[in-house]
N, C-alpha and C positions, 0 to 999 in steps of 0.2 A: 536765070541769073539770080544769085543770092542777093537779098536786100541787106542793107545795113541800117542800124538804128542808133540814135544819139542818146547818151546817158550822162548825167552829172555825177562824177565819181568824187567822193570825199576821201582824201588820202589818210587823214588822221584827225584827231581832236584839234580844234582851232586851226585846221589846215586849209586847203584850197580845193574848191570845186573845179574839176577839169572836165570839159565836154569831150567825150570820147565816142568814136564810132566802133561798132562791133556788128558782126553778122547776126542777123535775126534768126533764131532757131525756129524750126518747125515743131509744133506740138506732137507729142506721141499719144498713144492710147490713154484716155482719161485725162488729157491735158487740154489747156486752152491758151491761145495767144491773144492777148488783149492789146489794142492800140489805145494808148492813153488819151483821154479827152481833157481831164483835169486831175490834179492832185493837190489837195489842200496842204498848206504849210502849217504844221502844228507846233505848239510850244515845245512838245517833246523833241521834235526834230532840232529845234534851236538848242535845247539842253544837251542833246547828244553831240551837236557840233562843239559845244563848249566843254565837253568831257565830263558831264554830270551823270553819265550812264556807264559805269565802269566795265560792264561786260560786253561793250560794243566791240565788234570785230571789223577792223578796217583792212583794206578799202571797202567802201560800200556805197550803195545808192539808197539814200533816204527816201521817205515818202510813203505813208501808209493810209492816207485818206484818198483812195484811188477810185476813179470812175472812168470807164472806157468802153469802147465798142469791141465786140468779138470779131477779131480779124480772121481767126482760123480755129475751127473746132477739131479736136482730136477724135479719134475713133471712139464710139460708144458714149460720147458726151451729148446728151439729148435734153437735159433739163438743168435748171439751177438747183440749189441746195434744197429748196422747198418744193421741188417737183414741177415748177413752171417750165413749159416748153421753151427752148431757146434755139436760135439759129444765128448764123453769121450775120453781123450787122446790128444785132441787138446790143443795147447798152446795159452794162451790169455794174453794180457796186461790189467791190471786193471786200470781204470780211478779212481783215489783215491777220488776225490771230487764228492759229490752227492748233487746238488742244490735242493731246495725244490720245485721249479717250480711255487710257488704262492705268494712269498713275493714281495715287491715293486720293488726290483732290478731284480728279475726273470720275473715277469709278466708285469711290466710297463716299466722299462728301458731296458728290453731285454738284461741284463748283468748277466747271471747266475753265472759267476765267482765271482760276488760280493754278492752272496746270504748271507743273514744274519741268515738263519735257516737251513743251509745245514749241512752235516756231511762228514767225510772223513776217509778212512782206514789209519791206522798209527797214528791216533789222537783220538782213542777210541770213535767211534760213539755211542756205547751202554754202558752207565755207569751202567746199571742194570744187566749186564752179565759179566762173567769172561773175563778178557782181552786177554786170550791166543791166540785166533785166529782172532783178530781184526786188526792185523798189519802184515807187511811183514817179520819181523824178527822172523819167526816161520816156522815150517814145513808145516803147513796148514793155509789157510785163508778161512773162511766160509763167502761167500757173501750172507748174509741174510738180507740185507737192502731192503726195498721195491723199492728203486730207483737204484739198481745196474747198473753200467755202465762199459762195458768192450768190447774189440775188439780182434778178432782172429788175430794172428800174424803168420808170416811164416819164420822169421829169427831165428837163434839160440839164446839161452838165453842171451849170452854176447852182442848181438846187441839189441834184443827186450827190455832188461832191461833199455835201454837208451831212450825209447819212452817218458816217463813222463818228464824227464828233458829237452829233446829236444823241447817239446811243450813250455817251458818257453822261449827258444830262439826265437821261432816263434812269441810268444807274444811280445817280445822285438822289433822285426822287424816291426810288425804291428803298435805298438805304435809310432815308430820313423818315420813312413810314408816315408821310404827310396825311393829315386828316382834313376833311372838308372844313373850311373856315380858318385854316392855319395862317400864321404870319411867318413869312420866309424871307431871310436876308441872303442875298447872293453877293459875295465878295469877288469882284472881278467882272468887267464888262466886255471881256473878249468873247470869242466864239463859245467856249465852254460855259462861261457865265450866262450868256444869252440863251443858249440851248437848255441850260439848267433852269432858267426862268420859265421857258415854255413848258418844260417837263413838270415843274412845280405847279403851274397853272392847270395842266392836264390832270394832275393828281389831286387837285382840290384846294390849293392855296387861295385864300381870299385876299390877302394883302402881301405884296411883294416889294422889296426894297433892294435896289441894285447900287453897289458902291464901286466906282472905278473911274476910268478915263480912257481916251480923251472924250471930248464933248459929243462927237459924232456917234460914238458907240453908245453913250447914254441916251441919245436921241432915238437910236434904233431900239434900245431896251424899252423905251416908252411905247414905241410902235408895237412891240411884242406884247405889251400889257403890263409893264412895271408901273406900280402906283407911285413910287417915290424913287428918285435917283439922287445920288450924292457924288459930286465930282471931287476926287482926291487932289486934283491940281488946283482947285479953288479952296477946298476945306482941307488944309494940310495937317491940322492937328488931330491925331487919333482920338484924343479925349473929346473933342468937339463932335467927331463923327459918331462916337459911341453915344453921346448925349442925344444927338439928332435921331439916331435909330431908336433908342429907348422911348423917346417922345412919341414915336409912331406906333408903339405896341400897346396892347391892352393893359391898363394900369401902370404903364411904364416899366413893366417887369422884364421885358425883353422878348425876342422872337422865339417861336416854337422850334424853328430850325434855322441854322446858318450853314451855307454852302461855301467852302473855301475853294475858289477857282482861280487864284492868282499865281500860285507857284512862288510866292514871296513868303519866306518863313515868318517875318515880323507881323504878317497879317493874322496869324493864328491866335495869339493872346488877345488881340483887338477883337477878333470875331467872337471869341468865347465870352468876352465882356458884353457883347450884344445879345447873348443868349439868356433866356429865362432859366430859372431853376428847373431842373428836370427836362430841359430841352435837349435837342440832338444837334451835335456839331458834326458835319460831314466834311472830312478832309479828303480831297481828291486832286488838288492842284499840284501836288508834288509827286508826279510820276517818275521824276528823276531826283537825284540828290542835290538840292540847292543850298544845303547847309542846315545848321542847327538853330534852335531858338530856345530861350530860357522861359520856363513855365513855373508857376507855383502850384504844386499839387493840391494844397488846401483850398486856395482861392479859386483856381480855375476848374478843378475837377470835383473834389469831395464836397465842399460846402454847397456847390451848385447842383450836386447830384446829377451831373450831365450824362448823356449817352454820347460817347465819342466813337465814331465809326469811320472807316476808311473805304475809299472806292479805288479798286484796282481794275482798270480796263473795263471790259464789257463782254457779253456773251452773245451767241446767236439770237437768244430770246430778245435782247434789246434791239437788235437789227430788225427782227420780224415785227415787233410791236411799234418801232419807230418809223418804219417806212411809210405806212399809210398816213401817219400824222404829218410827216414831211411833205407828202404829196397832196394833202387835203386842202391846202390853200387857206387854212385858218390863221396862219402866221406869215409875216412877210419875209420868208426865207429867201426870196428872190433878191432882197436888198442886202443880204449878208456879205457876199463876196464883193468887196470894194475894188480889188486889184487883181487883174489877170496878168501874170508876170511870165515872160518867156524863160525857158530853161537857162539861157545864158546869163540871166540876172538873178539866179537863185542866191548867190552870195550877198547881193544887195538886199534881197528880201529877208534873209536870215539876220543881217545887220539891223534892219528895220525893227524886227521883233526883239532885238537885243538892246535897243536904245530907246528912241522916243516914239515908236509906232507911227512914224510918218515916212511915207515912201514918195520920193521926189517932191517933198514938201506937203503932201496930202495925207490927212489922217487915215489910218488903216483900220478897217473893221475885220476883214478876213482876206488873206492872200491865197490865191490859187495859182499853181504853176502849170503852165501849158507847154507841152513838149513838141507839139506838131506845128510845122511851119505853114501848112496850107490852110 
């Protein structure tokens, strides 16, 4: 008898999530059927909901921070992407992006993360198929793309579900070219901000300053190793925040690197004012189009002689390097997921990240969606 699985279908931007049942397909050769354990709710999912990602194809199932157990292996699937033996029942983390391998950026520039012809789970890679099992906000995910990428994981779901967002933090640290003893400012105390903090520390940062809210997130940043935290709900004046940061840097000149992890355009000029001359500003919080911001080329760029770099996604390298750190126990990743929310309340969770970051009155650090009832 055929099984059915539940999925949260988003019909349009600013639309409605509808829980639908659909027959669960069987994997073919070189395919896998995954039973979702958890899928993190990312700020990108929220931006897509609000229509900030113009190439989105509706209807779709969102969710790209996916971890789950192998329900069924297709023929000839014996190992994960790195050659580790797998079997049914093993837990894997899905690498959502699948570069084509042959475009200019993949083949010539050797930058698969910039692939122009790739696909990704949670962004509906197959428009000619029903959307139900193409994203993580579903009971099942059918990995039926010819370039599936996934890694066997050994941590419980509430830690393994953090692998994909942690890779963004590693990409931040790579782009900043941090040196031992550096001072690093992280704008944003959400998941990406805290993961970027951990990556900066791994890369050699000596002093780290995290700016954000609410208070529970800043407390967790302290547990991860932040030396200084600044609560934007308490220190509301940007000029005050800039002065507070400069006072924490050598000679008061500013930080060696500033990471923008907020997705708020107005944070960018503020962050550049926290940067020393010749420092590096890493912009990665705007994976979708949240609007424009006014900048002064002389004051913000030329006079300061800054390095301005962007972070777009991540590559397999970041997953492979990040997994052992995630599973090492050096950081309190187990405290990151504050809310496990059932599929039926996905809309409430999206609203939480769109407003005050409080779910049922409790401050949110990270929300993970769970699709299975048992």
